[in-house]
C-alpha positions in Angstrom: 0.0 0.0 0.0 1.2 3.5 -0.7 0.2 4.8 2.7 3.3 5.0 4.9 3.5 4.0 8.5 3.6 7.7 9.6 -0.1 8.0 8.7 -1.3 7.6 12.3 1.7 8.1 14.7 1.9 9.6 18.1 2.5 13.3 17.7 5.7 13.1 19.7 7.2 10.6 17.2 5.9 12.8 14.3 7.7 15.8 15.8 11.0 13.9 16.1 10.7 12.9 12.4 9.9 16.5 11.4 12.9 17.8 13.3 15.3 15.4 11.5 13.8 16.2 8.1 13.8 19.9 8.9 17.5 19.9 9.5 18.1 18.2 6.2 15.9 20.7 4.4 17.7 23.6 6.0 21.1 22.2 5.0 19.9 21.7 1.4 18.8 25.3 1.3 22.1 26.4 3.0 20.3 28.0 5.9 22.8 28.4 8.7 20.5 28.7 11.7 20.9 26.1 14.5 17.7 24.2 15.1 17.5 22.2 18.3 13.7 22.1 18.4 10.8 22.8 16.0 10.2 26.1 17.8 13.6 27.3 16.6 12.2 27.4 13.1 10.7 30.8 14.0 14.3 32.2 13.9 14.5 31.4 10.2 13.4 34.2 7.8 10.3 33.7 5.7 10.3 32.9 2.0 7.8 34.8 -0.2 6.5 34.7 -3.8 8.7 37.7 -4.6 11.8 35.7 -3.6 10.7 33.0 -6.1 10.1 35.6 -8.8 13.5 37.2 -8.2 15.2 33.8 -8.9 13.2 33.1 -12.1 13.6 30.8 -13.8 15.7 28.1 -12.0 17.5 30.1 -9.3 15.6 28.3 -6.5 16.7 24.9 -7.5 19.1 23.1 -5.2 20.1 20.3 -7.6 21.9 20.4 -11.0 19.6 20.8 -14.0 20.4 17.3 -15.2 18.8 15.9 -12.0 15.4 17.6 -12.8 12.9 15.1 -14.0 10.1 17.6 -14.6 9.4 21.4 -14.6 6.0 22.8 -13.8 4.8 26.4 -13.4 2.3 28.1 -11.1 -0.9 29.4 -12.7 0.2 33.0 -12.5 -3.2 34.1 -11.1 -1.5 36.4 -8.6 1.3 37.7 -10.9 4.3 36.4 -12.8 4.3 32.6 -12.8 7.0 30.7 -10.9 8.9 27.7 -12.2 8.8 24.6 -10.0 11.3 21.7 -10.4 11.0 18.0 -9.4 13.5 15.3 -9.1 12.5 11.7 -9.7 12.3 11.2 -6.0 10.1 14.3 -5.6 7.7 12.8 -8.1 7.7 9.4 -6.3 6.9 11.1 -3.0 4.2 13.3 -4.7 2.5 10.2 -6.1 2.6 8.5 -2.7 1.1 11.6 -1.0 -1.7 11.8 -3.5 -2.4 8.1 -3.2 -2.6 8.6 0.6 -5.0 11.5 0.2 -7.2 9.6 -2.3 -7.3 6.6 0.0 -8.3 8.7 3.0 -11.2 10.0 0.9 -12.5 6.5 0.1 -10.8 5.7 -3.2 -9.9 2.1 -3.6 -8.2 -0.1 -6.2 -10.6 -0.4 -9.2 -12.5 2.8 -8.3 -13.2 4.8 -11.5 -11.8 8.3 -11.1 -12.9 11.0 -13.5 -10.0 13.5 -13.5 -11.0 16.9 -14.9 -8.1 18.9 -13.4 -6.1 20.5 -16.1 -2.9 18.9 -17.5 0.0 21.0 -18.6 2.2 23.5 -16.9 0.1 23.5 -13.7 0.2 20.5 -11.4 -3.4 19.5 -10.7 -4.1 16.9 -13.4 -0.8 15.1 -13.0 -1.0 14.9 -9.2 -4.4 13.3 -9.1 -3.6 10.9 -12.0 -0.3 9.8 -10.4 -1.9 9.2 -7.0 -5.0 7.4 -8.3 -2.9 5.1 -10.5 -0.5 4.3 -7.7 -3.5 3.4 -5.6 -4.7 1.0 -8.3 -7.7 3.1 -9.3 -8.9 3.5 -12.9 -8.3 7.0 -14.2 -10.3 8.8 -16.9 -8.0 11.8 -17.9 -10.9 14.0 -19.1 -9.5 17.5 -18.8 -10.0 19.5 -21.9 -12.9 17.6 -23.3 -16.2 19.6 -23.8 -18.5 19.7 -20.8 -21.2 17.5 -22.4 -18.6 14.9 -23.4 -17.3 14.8 -19.8 -20.8 14.4 -18.5 -21.5 11.5 -20.9 -18.2 9.8 -19.9 -19.1 10.1 -16.2 -22.5 8.5 -16.8 -21.4 5.8 -19.4 -18.3 4.7 -17.5 -19.9 4.7 -14.1 -17.3 7.1 -12.5 -17.5 7.0 -8.7 -15.0 9.9 -8.0 -14.9 13.4 -9.6 -11.7 15.4 -9.3 -12.0 19.0 -10.5 -12.3 22.6 -9.3 -15.5 23.3 -7.5 -16.5 25.8 -10.2 -16.2 23.1 -12.9 -18.3 20.8 -10.7 -20.9 23.5 -10.7 -20.9 23.5 -14.5 -21.3 19.7 -14.5 -24.2 19.9 -12.1 -26.1 21.8 -14.8 -25.9 19.0 -17.4 -25.0 15.7 -15.7 -28.3 14.3 -14.4 -28.2 10.9 -12.7 -24.8 9.3 -12.2 -22.8 6.8 -10.0 -20.7 9.6 -8.4 -20.0 9.1 -4.7 -17.0 11.4 -3.9 -15.9 14.8 -5.2 -12.4 15.9 -4.6 -12.5 19.7 -5.1 -9.6 22.1 -4.9 -7.5 24.6 -6.9 -9.6 27.5 -5.8 -11.4 28.8 -2.7 -14.8 27.3 -2.0 -17.1 27.5 0.9 -19.0 24.9 2.9 -22.2 26.4 1.5 -21.1 25.6 -2.1 -20.0 22.1 -0.9 -23.6 21.4 0.3 -25.1 22.7 -2.9 -22.8 20.5 -5.0 -23.6 17.5 -2.8 -27.3 18.0 -3.4 -26.9 18.6 -7.1 -24.4 15.8 -7.9 -25.3 13.2 -5.2 -21.8 12.9 -3.8 -19.7 13.7 -0.8 -17.8 17.0 -1.4 -14.3 16.9 0.1 -11.7 19.7 0.1 -8.1 19.3 -1.0 -5.2 21.8 -0.7 -1.9 22.4 -2.4 0.0 24.9 -4.4 2.5 24.5 -7.2 5.4 26.2 -5.5 5.3 23.6 -2.6 4.4 20.5 -4.6 0.9 20.8 -6.1 -2.1 19.0 -4.7 -1.1 16.7 -1.9 -0.3 19.1 1.0 -3.6 18.5 2.8 -6.9 16.9 2.0 -10.1 15.8 3.8 -10.7 12.2 4.8 -14.1 10.6 4.1 -15.6 12.3 7.1 -15.0 15.8 5.6 -14.1 17.6 8.9 -10.9 19.4 7.9 -8.0 18.8 5.6 -5.4 16.4 7.0 -1.9 17.9 6.5 0.7 15.4 5.4 2.9 16.5 8.3 5.7 14.0 7.7 6.5 16.0 4.5 5.2 19.5 5.3 5.7 21.6 8.5 2.8 24.1 8.7 2.4 27.2 10.8 -0.4 29.8 11.0 0.9 33.3 11.7 -0.7 36.7 12.2 -0.3 38.5 8.8 0.4 41.8 10.5 2.9 40.8 13.2 4.1 37.5 11.7 3.8 36.0 15.2 2.6 32.3 15.4 -1.0 31.7 16.3 -2.6 28.8 18.3 -5.2 26.3 17.3 -8.3 27.6 15.5 -7.0 31.1 15.2 -7.4 32.6 11.7 -4.1 33.7 10.1 -1.8 33.2 7.1 -0.7 29.7 6.3 3.1 29.2 6.2 4.6 25.9 4.8 8.1 24.4 5.1 8.8 21.4 2.8 10.6 18.6 4.6 11.5 16.2 1.9 11.7 18.1 -1.4 15.0 17.7 -3.2 14.8 20.0 -6.2 13.2 23.0 -4.6 12.9 23.0 -0.8 11.0 26.0 0.6 11.5 27.2 4.1 8.7 29.1 5.9 6.9 29.9 2.6 4.2 32.5 3.1 1.3 31.2 1.0 -0.9 34.2 1.4 -3.8 31.9 2.2 -5.9 32.6 5.3 -7.1 29.7 7.3 -6.9 28.1 10.8 -5.4 24.9 12.1 -6.4 22.3 14.6 -4.2 19.6 16.1 -7.1 17.7 17.7 -7.4 14.1 16.5 -9.9 13.4 13.9 -12.7 10.8 14.4 -11.2 8.8 11.6 -8.2 8.0 13.8 -5.6 10.2 12.1 -3.7 12.5 14.5 -2.1 14.9 11.9 -3.1 18.6 12.0 -6.1 19.7 10.0 -6.7 22.8 8.0 -10.1 24.4 8.1 -11.7 25.8 4.9 -9.8 28.8 3.5 -11.3 32.2 4.0 -9.3 33.4 0.9 -6.0 35.0 0.0 -4.8 38.2 1.7 -4.7 39.9 -1.7 -8.4 39.1 -2.3 -9.6 41.3 0.5 -12.4 43.7 -0.6 -12.2 46.3 2.1 -11.9 43.8 4.9 -14.4 41.3 3.3 -13.5 38.2 1.2 -15.3 36.7 -1.8 -15.9 33.6 0.3 -18.1 35.6 2.7 -20.1 36.9 -0.2 -20.4 33.4 -1.6 -21.8 32.1 1.7 -24.5 34.7 1.7 -25.3 34.3 -2.0 -25.6 30.5 -2.1 -27.8 30.5 1.0 -30.5 31.9 -1.4 -32.0 28.8 -3.0 -33.0 30.7 -6.1 -29.4 31.6 -6.9 -27.3 29.5 -9.2 -23.8 28.4 -8.5 -22.0 30.7 -10.9 -21.2 34.3 -10.0 -18.7 37.1 -10.4 -17.8 40.1 -8.3 -16.9 43.2 -10.3 -14.9 45.8 -8.3 -15.4 49.3 -9.7 -13.7 52.6 -8.6 -16.6 53.4 -6.3 -19.1 50.5 -6.4 -19.1 46.7 -6.0 -21.3 44.7 -8.4 -22.3 41.1 -7.8 -23.3 39.3 -11.0 -25.1 36.0 -10.6 -27.6 33.7 -12.2 -30.9 32.2 -11.2 -31.1 28.4 -10.8 -33.6 28.3 -13.7 -35.8 30.6 -15.8 -38.8 30.2 -13.4 -37.0 32.4 -10.8 -38.0 36.1 -11.0 -34.6 37.9 -11.5 -35.8 41.2 -10.0 -37.1 39.6 -6.8 -34.0 37.4 -6.6 -31.7 40.5 -6.8 -33.7 42.2 -4.1 -33.4 39.2 -1.7 -29.7 38.8 -2.3 -29.0 42.5 -1.8 -31.0 42.5 1.5 -29.1 39.5 2.8 -25.8 41.1 2.0 -26.7 44.3 3.8 -28.0 42.4 6.8 -25.2 39.9 7.2 -22.1 41.7 5.9 -23.1 45.4 5.9 -22.5 45.4 2.1 -24.5 47.3 -0.4 -23.4 46.2 -3.9 -25.4 46.4 -7.1 -26.8 43.0 -7.7 -27.3 42.0 -11.3 -29.1 38.8 -12.2 -28.0 37.6 -15.6 -29.9 34.9 -17.7 -29.0 31.3 -16.8 -25.8 30.2 -18.5 -24.7 33.7 -19.6 -21.9 34.4 -17.1 -18.3 33.5 -18.1 -17.2 29.9 -17.3 -13.8 28.2 -17.3 -12.7 24.6 -17.2 -9.8 25.7 -14.9 -9.8 28.2 -12.1 -12.9 30.4 -11.9 -12.4 34.2 -12.2 -14.5 35.2 -9.2 -13.3 38.8 -8.9 -12.9 41.2 -11.8 -11.5 44.8 -11.4 -13.3 47.1 -13.8 
């Protein structure tokens, strides 16, 4: 089995392993800070996206070019893309971690996995395919096929697991109909528990969250088990912190802050205290599934996504609480006015009344007074990759 014996250790044993691997990672990155305990990591400077961009294209690599087995790139949604290198051992570990994550979600040998994450420079499609194949599942690499073709493949092949962004799952919900789907592994973009419940109702599956980013490895950093109560961090390979974005001081369990990741086993491109920009909280309480690794809660968003102190996820929660609202929306930020563009679930919904209800809910719950525009069903922009939720006019 690809799941390693570290899957359910005592935390004290896990910390000893982390410390050994941290020292190796620091040496590989040539960080000359003595580390006697994990707490000493706080003495090490942070790494930021700007550091990666300054070393473009291959300045962050710690192995010779001829030892690089593959080069990926970040999506570039927050600026200039960054190049990410992998050795053969990095790829092997990545496949193992993805197999572990899929297994925890309920995927088994022979399970049919419909993989709609994009293949190419970004990491999503490759990560899920490698992990599922290592586990012995059957993969349908469907990314890039038209929406209706993918829906037909899901029905005709009896796919039990759907791997894609939540926004693409919302598109499938419009055309799929009855299927054998049981599990949805959704990541690559922020999504709320409210959207998860709507997708579960529309697609008849259990919606589970996954987390990763290309700079660190791709998908495989953390993911929810079948219980869906927080994303289990693969702590034998990643040391995670949550810090106050203003003071950069570490925060305790369940406190909202910025996620910081140190890679412990990466060869080609180890990152030390990498500031992800993602806002979340962490718990070290054991999960009912038996795993004792730390869990990430749903992401609030990225620091850069703040709209005057509010985040798109908060708007999504309010919007999707309205049963007449569809799952596709867009927030347009103007010089003096915020506009929320959305769709009704179908043409039987009165658009004017729907707009009034949404506007009233946003005022009451968030103190927000945007223009709410209800577009005809299916008319807002859609993407097979990451959804563009916020547009600056």
